[in-house]
C-alpha positions, 0 to 999 in steps of 0.5 A: 236181836233176841238171843237164845240160851243154849245152855251153860252161858252160851247163846245163839241169835234166835232169828238165825236158827233153822232147826233144833233136832235130836242128836241120835239119828244117823243123818244127824251124825253125818251132818255133825261130821260134815260140819266139823270137816268144814269148820262150821261145828260149834260145841256148846256142851261144855264137856257134857252129853250132846242132847240137841243139835241146832242148825243155823242159816249160816250152815253152822251146827251148834251142839247143846247139852240141853234137850231139844224140847227145852230149846224149842220152848225157849226159841218159841218165847224168843220169837214171840218176844221179837214179834211184839217189838 
């Protein structure tokens, strides 16, 4: 099981990530609000500005203060490492 660092000591299981997206589009804001209403929103920003939104296969939405591109690069490394084992 590989863990994906989403910033400031917070991690997500890499194999459970479905998408990493930017936070500014209107559909993403709606997704965030719906997840909050369902109790499936995880705020991992530590009080900082949200720079990416991570969607998992369990329908959880994780907010991160790390850029989506950086998370995607980290995710690519985590997936490749998992494939080698």
